[in-house]
C-alpha positions as CSV (number, residue, x, y, z in Angstrom):
1,M,65.4,45.4,203.7
2,V,66.5,41.8,204.5
3,L,64.1,38.9,204.9
4,A,65.4,36.0,207.1
5,I,63.8,32.6,207.1
6,D,64.7,29.6,209.2
7,I,63.1,26.4,208.1
8,G,63.0,23.9,211.0
9,N,61.6,20.4,211.4
10,K,58.5,21.6,213.2
11,T,58.4,25.3,212.9
12,T,59.5,28.0,210.5
13,C,60.7,31.4,211.7
14,I,60.4,34.5,209.6
15,G,61.7,38.0,210.4
16,L,62.3,41.2,208.5
17,F,65.3,43.5,209.1
18,R,65.4,47.2,208.5
19,D,69.0,48.1,209.2
20,N,69.7,46.6,212.6
21,K,66.1,46.3,213.7
22,L,64.2,43.1,213.6
23,I,60.6,43.7,212.7
24,N,57.6,41.4,213.6
25,P,59.4,38.0,213.8
26,Q,57.1,35.0,213.7
27,R,57.5,31.3,214.6
28,I,55.0,29.3,212.5
29,P,54.2,25.6,213.0
30,N,55.0,23.9,209.8
31,N,51.6,22.1,209.8
32,E,49.9,25.5,209.5
33,L,52.2,26.8,206.7
34,F,50.0,25.9,203.8
35,D,50.6,29.1,201.7
36,I,54.0,30.5,202.2
37,Q,53.3,33.8,200.5
38,T,50.6,34.8,203.0
39,Y,53.4,35.1,205.6
40,L,55.8,37.1,203.4
41,P,55.9,40.8,204.2
42,Q,54.5,43.0,201.4
43,R,57.6,45.3,201.4
44,K,60.4,46.0,199.0
45,I,62.9,43.3,199.8
46,D,66.6,43.5,198.8
47,S,67.7,40.1,199.9
48,V,66.3,36.9,201.3
49,L,68.5,34.7,203.5
50,I,67.4,31.1,204.4
51,S,68.7,28.4,206.7
52,S,67.0,25.1,206.3
53,V,67.2,21.6,207.8
54,V,64.4,20.3,205.6
55,P,65.8,20.0,202.1
56,A,62.4,18.9,200.7
57,K,61.0,22.4,201.5
58,N,63.9,24.4,199.8
59,E,62.4,24.3,196.3
60,V,59.0,25.2,197.6
61,F,60.3,28.3,199.4
62,T,62.5,29.2,196.5
63,R,59.6,29.3,194.0
64,A,57.4,31.2,196.5
65,I,60.0,33.9,197.0
66,Q,60.9,34.2,193.3
67,G,57.2,34.6,192.5
68,F,56.6,37.1,195.3
69,Y,59.7,39.3,195.2
70,E,61.3,38.4,191.8
71,L,64.6,37.5,193.4
72,S,66.2,34.2,194.4
73,P,67.0,33.5,198.1
74,I,70.4,32.8,199.4
75,F,70.7,29.5,201.4
76,I,73.5,29.6,203.9
77,D,75.6,26.5,204.6
78,L,78.7,25.3,206.3
79,T,80.9,27.4,204.0
80,Y,79.9,30.4,206.1
81,L,81.6,29.0,209.2
82,K,85.3,28.2,209.5
83,G,85.8,24.7,210.8
84,A,82.3,23.5,210.2
85,Y,81.9,19.8,209.3
86,P,80.1,18.3,206.3
87,G,76.4,18.0,207.0
88,M,76.3,20.5,209.8
89,G,72.8,22.1,210.0
90,A,72.5,25.5,208.5
91,D,70.5,26.7,211.6
92,R,73.5,25.9,213.8
93,V,75.8,27.8,211.5
94,A,73.4,30.8,211.6
95,N,73.2,30.6,215.4
96,L,77.0,30.9,215.7
97,I,77.2,33.7,213.2
98,G,74.5,35.6,215.2
99,G,76.0,34.7,218.5
100,K,79.5,35.9,217.5
101,R,78.2,39.3,216.4
102,L,75.8,39.9,219.3
103,F,77.7,38.4,222.2
104,G,81.4,38.0,221.2
105,L,83.9,35.2,221.5
106,P,84.6,32.5,222.7
107,L,81.0,31.3,222.5
108,C,78.7,28.4,223.2
109,V,75.2,28.4,221.8
110,V,72.5,26.0,223.2
111,D,69.4,25.7,221.0
112,F,66.4,24.1,222.5
113,G,64.5,22.9,219.4
114,T,63.3,19.6,218.0
115,A,66.8,18.5,219.0
116,T,68.9,20.3,221.7
117,T,72.1,21.3,220.1
118,I,75.3,22.7,221.7
119,D,77.9,24.4,219.5
120,T,81.1,26.3,220.3
121,L,83.4,28.8,218.7
122,N,86.9,29.6,220.0
123,S,88.4,33.1,220.5
124,K,89.3,33.2,216.8
125,G,85.8,32.4,215.6
126,K,86.7,28.8,214.6
127,Y,84.1,26.1,215.2
128,V,85.4,23.8,218.0
129,G,82.7,21.2,218.0
130,G,79.2,20.4,219.2
131,I,76.7,18.1,220.7
132,I,73.3,16.9,219.5
133,L,70.8,15.6,222.0
134,P,67.1,14.5,221.8
135,G,64.9,17.5,222.1
136,I,62.9,18.0,225.3
137,K,59.5,17.7,223.7
138,S,60.7,14.7,221.7
139,G,61.6,12.9,224.9
140,F,58.3,14.0,226.4
141,D,56.3,12.4,223.6
142,I,58.3,9.1,223.7
143,L,57.6,8.8,227.4
144,H,53.9,8.8,226.7
145,N,54.0,6.8,223.4
146,K,56.2,4.0,224.8
147,T,54.4,3.4,228.1
148,A,51.0,2.0,228.9
149,I,49.7,4.5,231.5
150,L,51.9,7.6,231.6
151,P,49.7,10.5,230.5
152,K,50.5,12.9,227.7
153,I,50.9,16.4,229.2
154,S,52.1,19.7,228.0
155,F,55.7,20.8,228.7
156,P,55.8,23.1,231.7
157,T,55.8,26.8,231.0
158,R,57.0,27.8,234.5
159,T,60.3,27.4,236.2
160,E,59.3,27.2,239.9
161,L,58.9,23.5,239.7
162,P,59.6,21.2,242.7
163,L,62.4,18.8,242.1
164,L,60.5,16.0,243.6
165,G,56.9,15.7,242.3
166,K,53.9,14.5,244.3
167,S,51.8,13.3,241.3
168,T,52.6,11.6,238.1
169,K,52.1,14.9,236.2
170,E,54.5,16.7,238.6
171,C,57.1,13.9,238.3
172,I,57.1,14.1,234.5
173,E,57.3,17.8,234.6
174,S,60.3,17.7,237.0
175,G,62.0,15.1,234.9
176,A,61.6,17.1,231.7
177,Y,62.6,20.5,233.2
178,W,65.2,19.7,235.9
179,G,66.6,16.7,233.9
180,E,67.4,19.1,231.0
181,V,68.8,21.8,233.3
182,F,71.3,19.4,234.9
183,R,72.0,17.6,231.6
184,I,73.1,20.9,230.1
185,K,74.9,22.0,233.2
186,G,76.9,18.8,233.3
187,L,77.9,19.1,229.7
188,L,78.9,22.8,230.0
189,K,81.0,22.0,233.0
190,E,83.0,19.5,230.9
191,I,83.2,22.0,227.9
192,K,84.5,24.7,230.1
193,K,87.4,22.5,231.2
194,T,88.7,22.9,227.6
195,I,87.4,26.4,226.6
196,E,85.9,29.1,228.8
197,V,82.9,30.3,226.8
198,K,80.1,32.8,227.0
199,L,76.8,30.9,227.1
200,V,73.9,32.0,224.8
201,I,70.6,30.2,224.7
202,T,68.0,30.2,221.9
203,G,65.1,28.2,220.6
204,G,61.4,28.2,221.4
205,L,61.8,26.8,224.9
206,G,65.1,28.5,225.7
207,K,63.7,31.2,227.8
208,L,62.8,28.7,230.5
209,F,66.4,27.7,230.9
210,S,68.2,31.1,230.8
211,K,68.0,31.7,234.5
212,P,69.0,28.3,236.0
213,L,71.9,28.1,233.4
214,D,72.9,31.8,234.0
215,A,72.9,32.5,230.3
216,S,71.8,35.2,227.9
217,Y,68.7,34.4,225.9
218,E,68.0,35.5,222.3
219,P,64.9,33.9,220.9
220,W,65.6,35.0,217.3
221,L,69.4,34.2,217.2
222,T,69.1,32.2,214.0
223,L,67.4,35.1,212.2
224,W,70.1,37.5,213.4
225,G,72.7,35.1,212.1
226,L,71.1,35.0,208.7
227,K,71.0,38.8,208.6
228,F,74.7,39.1,209.6
229,S,75.7,36.4,207.1
230,L,74.7,38.6,204.2
231,W,77.7,40.9,204.5
232,K,80.5,38.6,205.7
233,K,81.2,34.9,206.0
234,I,82.7,34.6,209.4
235,D,86.5,34.0,209.1
236,K,86.0,31.9,205.9
237,G,89.2,30.8,204.4
238,K,91.4,32.2,207.2
239,S,93.8,30.0,209.2
């Protein structure tokens, strides 16, 4: 069995793979992740694959996994992706590995996380480039924290929102939701002038945007990418 772990800025995702089946994936807020071993499956694990954007946590996870399974985890990095640039986030690398295997090429992955990221692969599986934007919830929090009277509200969990709100709450919800929809649509329109891509969405909030963006949604794309990275580094070293 393969254990996949994605260490993010605010959440950590953990999933167990038996062959090509993902078992009981979890998305855990980092502020609740006090004892890592309580979330590790009590199974015989052959390999542990990790993507991490929080280097300070890498040693903590390594020690926990070594103590629990008596094996060392494999951390994926930019060497798994042809054309990746120095410093590119491991989660974005994993997203593209997973997207290529599950959906084919050419590919564009939009990940709605702490940051919203857009990354593309061409028809040969080479990284073309990407975009990093402030995440939706991050912008939401700034709107409240940097103003005197705008209330702090939860991000909307429904998509049937009016474009024009009739209360402060509705106006903020519309700005957060429809602002993101049209921001991404506009960027994708420009991307498709250069390369015609299949669009795949992931991330905790991604499901809300799959319909208006006419895209496939895979909530655990990063974990799938980690699983696939075990057997083959995509196009590494090829021209």
